[in-house]
Biopython code that builds the backbone (N, CA, C, O; Angstrom):
import numpy as np
from Bio.PDB.StructureBuilder import StructureBuilder

atoms = [
    (1, "UNK", "N", (-22.774, -0.259, 12.304)),
    (1, "UNK", "CA", (-22.336, -1.622, 12.069)),
    (1, "UNK", "C", (-21.110, -1.916, 12.939)),
    (1, "UNK", "O", (-20.312, -1.032, 13.252)),
    (2, "UNK", "N", (-20.997, -3.164, 13.307)),
    (2, "UNK", "CA", (-19.851, -3.535, 14.130)),
    (2, "UNK", "C", (-18.582, -3.619, 13.276)),
    (2, "UNK", "O", (-18.641, -3.733, 12.051)),
    (3, "UNK", "N", (-17.468, -3.560, 13.937)),
    (3, "UNK", "CA", (-16.187, -3.586, 13.234)),
    (3, "UNK", "C", (-15.956, -4.923, 12.534)),
    (3, "UNK", "O", (-15.309, -4.973, 11.488)),
    (4, "UNK", "N", (-16.482, -6.002, 13.104)),
    (4, "UNK", "CA", (-16.329, -7.317, 12.498)),
    (4, "UNK", "C", (-17.060, -7.421, 11.170)),
    (4, "UNK", "O", (-16.535, -7.980, 10.207)),
    (5, "UNK", "N", (-18.266, -6.883, 11.119)),
    (5, "UNK", "CA", (-19.058, -6.912, 9.886)),
    (5, "UNK", "C", (-18.389, -6.057, 8.816)),
    (5, "UNK", "O", (-18.320, -6.452, 7.652)),
    (6, "UNK", "N", (-17.905, -4.906, 9.206)),
    (6, "UNK", "CA", (-17.219, -4.029, 8.256)),
    (6, "UNK", "C", (-15.958, -4.704, 7.716)),
    (6, "UNK", "O", (-15.646, -4.588, 6.531)),
    (7, "UNK", "N", (-15.242, -5.403, 8.583)),
    (7, "UNK", "CA", (-14.029, -6.104, 8.153)),
    (7, "UNK", "C", (-14.368, -7.197, 7.147)),
    (7, "UNK", "O", (-13.662, -7.365, 6.152)),
    (8, "UNK", "N", (-15.431, -7.933, 7.396)),
    (8, "UNK", "CA", (-15.845, -8.995, 6.467)),
    (8, "UNK", "C", (-16.266, -8.404, 5.131)),
    (8, "UNK", "O", (-15.896, -8.929, 4.081)),
    (9, "UNK", "N", (-17.033, -7.322, 5.156)),
    (9, "UNK", "CA", (-17.456, -6.668, 3.916)),
    (9, "UNK", "C", (-16.238, -6.138, 3.161)),
    (9, "UNK", "O", (-16.195, -6.210, 1.933)),
    (10, "UNK", "N", (-15.261, -5.613, 3.870)),
    (10, "UNK", "CA", (-14.046, -5.105, 3.223)),
    (10, "UNK", "C", (-13.265, -6.235, 2.560)),
    (10, "UNK", "O", (-12.753, -6.061, 1.454)),
    (11, "UNK", "N", (-13.166, -7.377, 3.212)),
    (11, "UNK", "CA", (-12.459, -8.511, 2.626)),
    (11, "UNK", "C", (-13.185, -9.031, 1.400)),
    (11, "UNK", "O", (-12.557, -9.340, 0.388)),
    (12, "UNK", "N", (-14.511, -9.129, 1.484)),
    (12, "UNK", "CA", (-15.311, -9.578, 0.340)),
    (12, "UNK", "C", (-15.174, -8.587, -0.813)),
    (12, "UNK", "O", (-15.054, -8.991, -1.970)),
    (13, "UNK", "N", (-15.192, -7.303, -0.502)),
    (13, "UNK", "CA", (-15.028, -6.283, -1.523)),
    (13, "UNK", "C", (-13.667, -6.401, -2.204)),
    (13, "UNK", "O", (-13.566, -6.266, -3.424)),
    (14, "UNK", "N", (-12.641, -6.649, -1.430)),
    (14, "UNK", "CA", (-11.292, -6.823, -1.968)),
    (14, "UNK", "C", (-11.239, -8.001, -2.933)),
    (14, "UNK", "O", (-10.646, -7.901, -4.007)),
    (15, "UNK", "N", (-11.852, -9.109, -2.553)),
    (15, "UNK", "CA", (-11.879, -10.299, -3.406)),
    (15, "UNK", "C", (-12.658, -10.029, -4.692)),
    (15, "UNK", "O", (-12.252, -10.464, -5.770)),
    (16, "UNK", "N", (-13.767, -9.319, -4.577)),
    (16, "UNK", "CA", (-14.573, -8.988, -5.765)),
    (16, "UNK", "C", (-13.763, -8.134, -6.728)),
    (16, "UNK", "O", (-13.770, -8.386, -7.933)),
    (17, "UNK", "N", (-13.060, -7.120, -6.209)),
    (17, "UNK", "CA", (-12.293, -6.248, -7.095)),
    (17, "UNK", "C", (-11.103, -6.965, -7.722)),
    (17, "UNK", "O", (-10.689, -6.619, -8.828)),
    (18, "UNK", "N", (-10.552, -7.953, -7.036)),
    (18, "UNK", "CA", (-9.508, -8.782, -7.653)),
    (18, "UNK", "C", (-10.096, -9.562, -8.823)),
    (18, "UNK", "O", (-9.473, -9.674, -9.879)),
    (19, "UNK", "N", (-11.307, -10.105, -8.627)),
    (19, "UNK", "CA", (-11.967, -10.840, -9.709)),
    (19, "UNK", "C", (-12.259, -9.925, -10.897)),
    (19, "UNK", "O", (-12.122, -10.340, -12.047)),
    (20, "UNK", "N", (-12.658, -8.693, -10.627)),
    (20, "UNK", "CA", (-12.918, -7.727, -11.699)),
    (20, "UNK", "C", (-11.635, -7.445, -12.473)),
    (20, "UNK", "O", (-11.638, -7.416, -13.703)),
    (21, "UNK", "N", (-10.548, -7.240, -11.749)),
    (21, "UNK", "CA", (-9.299, -6.918, -12.437)),
    (21, "UNK", "C", (-8.786, -8.103, -13.249)),
    (21, "UNK", "O", (-8.222, -7.911, -14.326)),
    (22, "UNK", "N", (-8.971, -9.318, -12.753)),
    (22, "UNK", "CA", (-8.555, -10.495, -13.531)),
    (22, "UNK", "C", (-9.386, -10.652, -14.799)),
    (22, "UNK", "O", (-8.871, -11.056, -15.842)),
    (23, "UNK", "N", (-10.664, -10.333, -14.706)),
    (23, "UNK", "CA", (-11.526, -10.429, -15.886)),
    (23, "UNK", "C", (-11.190, -9.317, -16.875)),
    (23, "UNK", "O", (-11.286, -9.513, -18.086)),
    (24, "UNK", "N", (-10.798, -8.150, -16.364)),
    (24, "UNK", "CA", (-10.536, -7.000, -17.225)),
    (24, "UNK", "C", (-9.261, -7.140, -18.046)),
    (24, "UNK", "O", (-9.142, -6.523, -19.104)),
    (25, "UNK", "N", (-8.312, -7.937, -17.579)),
    (25, "UNK", "CA", (-7.060, -8.053, -18.324)),
    (25, "UNK", "C", (-7.125, -9.094, -19.443)),
    (25, "UNK", "O", (-6.172, -9.250, -20.206)),
    (26, "UNK", "N", (-8.234, -9.793, -19.536)),
    (26, "UNK", "CA", (-8.388, -10.772, -20.612)),
    (26, "UNK", "C", (-8.592, -10.041, -21.936)),
    (26, "UNK", "O", (-9.053, -8.900, -21.950)),
    (27, "UNK", "N", (-8.254, -10.685, -23.038)),
    (27, "UNK", "CA", (-8.583, -10.094, -24.341)),
    (27, "UNK", "C", (-10.113, -9.934, -24.464)),
    (27, "UNK", "O", (-10.876, -10.712, -23.891)),
    (28, "UNK", "N", (-10.532, -8.930, -25.207)),
    (28, "UNK", "CA", (-11.962, -8.594, -25.240)),
    (28, "UNK", "C", (-12.853, -9.730, -25.743)),
    (28, "UNK", "O", (-14.029, -9.788, -25.384)),
    (29, "UNK", "N", (-12.323, -10.623, -26.557)),
    (29, "UNK", "CA", (-13.130, -11.737, -27.053)),
    (29, "UNK", "C", (-13.373, -12.797, -25.969)),
    (29, "UNK", "O", (-14.324, -13.573, -26.064)),
    (30, "UNK", "N", (-12.522, -12.828, -24.951)),
    (30, "UNK", "CA", (-12.634, -13.845, -23.910)),
    (30, "UNK", "C", (-13.374, -13.356, -22.666)),
    (30, "UNK", "O", (-13.643, -14.149, -21.763)),
    (31, "UNK", "N", (-13.703, -12.087, -22.601)),
    (31, "UNK", "CA", (-14.368, -11.537, -21.418)),
    (31, "UNK", "C", (-15.824, -11.999, -21.390)),
    (31, "UNK", "O", (-16.541, -11.892, -22.385)),
    (32, "UNK", "N", (-16.243, -12.511, -20.239)),
    (32, "UNK", "CA", (-17.648, -12.854, -20.027)),
    (32, "UNK", "C", (-18.328, -11.593, -19.476)),
    (32, "UNK", "O", (-18.160, -11.249, -18.307)),
    (33, "UNK", "N", (-19.088, -10.919, -20.325)),
    (33, "UNK", "CA", (-19.609, -9.601, -19.974)),
    (33, "UNK", "C", (-20.624, -9.655, -18.848)),
    (33, "UNK", "O", (-20.675, -8.739, -18.027)),
    (34, "UNK", "N", (-21.435, -10.709, -18.785)),
    (34, "UNK", "CA", (-22.392, -10.813, -17.675)),
    (34, "UNK", "C", (-21.667, -10.924, -16.351)),
    (34, "UNK", "O", (-22.041, -10.284, -15.369)),
    (35, "UNK", "N", (-20.630, -11.740, -16.332)),
    (35, "UNK", "CA", (-19.833, -11.911, -15.119)),
    (35, "UNK", "C", (-19.170, -10.592, -14.749)),
    (35, "UNK", "O", (-19.140, -10.213, -13.578)),
    (36, "UNK", "N", (-18.643, -9.901, -15.736)),
    (36, "UNK", "CA", (-17.964, -8.625, -15.501)),
    (36, "UNK", "C", (-18.928, -7.592, -14.914)),
    (36, "UNK", "O", (-18.594, -6.910, -13.946)),
    (37, "UNK", "N", (-20.104, -7.478, -15.492)),
    (37, "UNK", "CA", (-21.092, -6.510, -15.010)),
    (37, "UNK", "C", (-21.553, -6.869, -13.602)),
    (37, "UNK", "O", (-21.740, -5.988, -12.763)),
    (38, "UNK", "N", (-21.737, -8.170, -13.342)),
    (38, "UNK", "CA", (-22.142, -8.607, -12.010)),
    (38, "UNK", "C", (-21.077, -8.274, -10.981)),
    (38, "UNK", "O", (-21.391, -7.767, -9.905)),
    (39, "UNK", "N", (-19.811, -8.557, -11.305)),
    (39, "UNK", "CA", (-18.724, -8.233, -10.387)),
    (39, "UNK", "C", (-18.617, -6.726, -10.161)),
    (39, "UNK", "O", (-18.404, -6.282, -9.033)),
    (40, "UNK", "N", (-18.764, -5.936, -11.230)),
    (40, "UNK", "CA", (-18.693, -4.480, -11.083)),
    (40, "UNK", "C", (-19.816, -3.960, -10.190)),
    (40, "UNK", "O", (-19.591, -3.092, -9.346)),
    (41, "UNK", "N", (-21.024, -4.490, -10.376)),
    (41, "UNK", "CA", (-22.154, -4.068, -9.545)),
    (41, "UNK", "C", (-21.914, -4.449, -8.080)),
    (41, "UNK", "O", (-22.109, -3.631, -7.181)),
    (42, "UNK", "N", (-21.490, -5.701, -7.846)),
    (42, "UNK", "CA", (-21.244, -6.151, -6.476)),
    (42, "UNK", "C", (-20.106, -5.367, -5.828)),
    (42, "UNK", "O", (-20.191, -5.012, -4.652)),
    (43, "UNK", "N", (-19.055, -5.096, -6.575)),
    (43, "UNK", "CA", (-17.937, -4.325, -6.039)),
    (43, "UNK", "C", (-18.332, -2.897, -5.708)),
    (43, "UNK", "O", (-17.929, -2.358, -4.677)),
    (44, "UNK", "N", (-19.111, -2.292, -6.571)),
    (44, "UNK", "CA", (-19.570, -0.926, -6.316)),
    (44, "UNK", "C", (-20.499, -0.876, -5.108)),
    (44, "UNK", "O", (-20.419, 0.040, -4.289)),
    (45, "UNK", "N", (-21.368, -1.856, -5.006)),
    (45, "UNK", "CA", (-22.291, -1.913, -3.877)),
    (45, "UNK", "C", (-21.535, -2.112, -2.565)),
    (45, "UNK", "O", (-21.841, -1.457, -1.568)),
    (46, "UNK", "N", (-20.563, -3.000, -2.560)),
    (46, "UNK", "CA", (-19.797, -3.222, -1.335)),
    (46, "UNK", "C", (-18.957, -1.997, -0.975)),
    (46, "UNK", "O", (-18.803, -1.682, 0.205)),
    (47, "UNK", "N", (-18.415, -1.307, -1.973)),
    (47, "UNK", "CA", (-17.664, -0.082, -1.699)),
    (47, "UNK", "C", (-18.581, 0.994, -1.129)),
    (47, "UNK", "O", (-18.178, 1.757, -0.251)),
    (48, "UNK", "N", (-19.806, 1.056, -1.625)),
    (48, "UNK", "CA", (-20.775, 2.020, -1.100)),
    (48, "UNK", "C", (-21.128, 1.702, 0.355)),
    (48, "UNK", "O", (-21.227, 2.609, 1.180)),
    (49, "UNK", "N", (-21.317, 0.438, 0.666)),
    (49, "UNK", "CA", (-21.622, 0.032, 2.044)),
    (49, "UNK", "C", (-20.478, 0.401, 2.977)),
    (49, "UNK", "O", (-20.706, 0.902, 4.079)),
    (50, "UNK", "N", (-19.263, 0.157, 2.543)),
    (50, "UNK", "CA", (-18.095, 0.496, 3.382)),
    (50, "UNK", "C", (-18.003, 2.011, 3.566)),
    (50, "UNK", "O", (-17.732, 2.487, 4.669)),
    (51, "UNK", "N", (-18.225, 2.765, 2.498)),
    (51, "UNK", "CA", (-18.147, 4.223, 2.590)),
    (51, "UNK", "C", (-19.208, 4.778, 3.528)),
    (51, "UNK", "O", (-18.918, 5.646, 4.352)),
    (52, "UNK", "N", (-20.440, 4.282, 3.408)),
    (52, "UNK", "CA", (-21.522, 4.757, 4.275)),
    (52, "UNK", "C", (-21.246, 4.395, 5.734)),
    (52, "UNK", "O", (-21.517, 5.190, 6.634)),
    (53, "UNK", "N", (-20.707, 3.200, 5.968)),
    (53, "UNK", "CA", (-20.444, 2.784, 7.340)),
    (53, "UNK", "C", (-19.347, 3.621, 7.991)),
    (53, "UNK", "O", (-19.302, 3.719, 9.217)),
    (54, "UNK", "N", (-18.468, 4.222, 7.203)),
    (54, "UNK", "CA", (-17.418, 5.060, 7.770)),
    (54, "UNK", "C", (-17.955, 6.406, 8.275)),
    (54, "UNK", "O", (-17.342, 7.044, 9.131)),
    (55, "UNK", "N", (-19.099, 6.826, 7.738)),
    (55, "UNK", "CA", (-19.699, 8.072, 8.198)),
    (55, "UNK", "C", (-20.690, 7.775, 9.280)),
    (55, "UNK", "O", (-21.316, 8.691, 9.813)),
]
sb = StructureBuilder()
sb.init_structure("model")
sb.init_model(0)
sb.init_chain("A")
sb.init_seg("    ")
for serial, (resi, resn, name, xyz) in enumerate(atoms, 1):
    if name == "N":
        sb.init_residue(resn, " ", resi, " ")
    sb.init_atom(name, np.array(xyz, "f"), 0.0, 1.0, " ", f" {name:<3s}", serial, name[0])
structure = sb.get_structure()
């Protein structure tokens, strides 16, 4: 992958993990679990893509 694509994926991953952390600090009654699971899946997938591209 080109460096530009990796940079974009890294920025998107950073934004996703910020969204996860903002959702995680809410009280448990206010957490939208579907949104949380979706963000966790997307963040994990983007982290995996970045890790694979480094090798």
